[in-house]
N, C-alpha and C positions, 0 to 999 in steps of 0.2 A: 559533507558533500553538498553542493549547490542543488537547488530544486531542478534545474535544467539537466544536470547530470543524473540525478535520481530518476527523473522522468524518462530519459533516454535508456537507462539501464532497465527500468521496469518495462518499457515498451519492447526492448530486446527480449526480455523474459516471456513476453506475451505475443511473440511473433509479429510485433509492430502493429497490433490491433488496438488503435486508440480508443475505440468504443468499448471494447472489453476492459481496458485499463480504467476508463472513467467509471464504468459500472462497478468494477471490483473495488476501486478506491472508495466510492460512495457507500457500498454495502459494508465494507470493512470499517470505515469511519463511523458509520451508524452503530455497528456492533461495539466498537470501542466506547462510543458515547453512552451506550446502554450497559456498560460495565465489563465488557470483555477485556481480558488482560492483554497487554502489549507483548508481542513476541520479540521485541528488541532488548538488547542487553545494555541499554543506556537509560538515563533518567529522562522520561518523557513528560514529566509534569508540566513543563512550560511549552510543550509542542501542541500544535493544533491536531485534531483527530485525523484530518485528511493527510497531513504531513507524516504522521505516524504510519498510516496505512500505505502511503506511497513508498516510504522507506522500507517497510516490511516486504512489500512486493519486489522492490528493487534488489533487496538483499536475499531474496529467495526464502524468506522466513514463512511466507504465506503462499500456498499453492492455489492458483486460480484455475478453476475448472470451466470448461466451455458448456458444461451441462448445468441445468437448473440451479 
């Protein structure tokens, strides 16, 4: 899936809140960079952390909370 499609799906999952999406991708990418396992069922070894995070959110593998 293209980045634009992933972004659109992720935004739909977050009620089109682009600031929440940016924050969620950043925090999740940082967690992955620090050793958190990916929730995706594909080989992510050649993917960037932010791309992994965006795809996880778009596919509903990661639940993003409005709280803390």
